[in-house]
N, C-alpha and C positions, 0 to 999 in steps of 0.2 A: 425446440432444441433451446442449449446453453449458449450465456456469452463466458469468456474470459475474461479480465481483468488483469491485468501484469503492472506493477508499481512498484518504482524502484527510486531511493532513494541516493544518488551517485557521488563518490568522491572523486577524486581527482585519480587515482589509479585502478580502483575497481569500487564495486558496488557497497555499500554501508551497511542496507537493508532490501530485500528485496519480497514480495511479497505478490500471492497469485489469489485469486475470487474465483470461484465458477457460479456465475448467477443464472436465474431463470428467464431473464429475458435483457433487451438492450436497454431499458430506460433505467433499472438497479445499475446495470456497468455505467452508461453516462454518469448518474449520479454518485457514485464511489469514481471516479476519476475525475470529474470535476472538484469533488470534496479534497481528494488527494493533495493538490499542492498546498492548500493551506493547513493540511491536519498530519501533513507528513514529520513535519518534526517534533511535532506532540506525540504521537503514536512512537514513534521512537523511541522518545525519550519513557514512556508506561511500558514499550517492549525491554527495552534495555535495563530499566530498574529493574523488572518485574525478575530478569532471570538472572540478573547480577546478586540483587539485594537474596 
């Protein structure tokens, strides 16, 4: 089986970024989930800058 991890950065009105990862096991899903809070703004900046520049 697989696990799906849904991640969001929420603005007051609507989500600014939504990601979905399908991973092979619960351990990987938990690792991603736990790191998201600390890494979300950094990842948003990288994605935004990569797509806009």
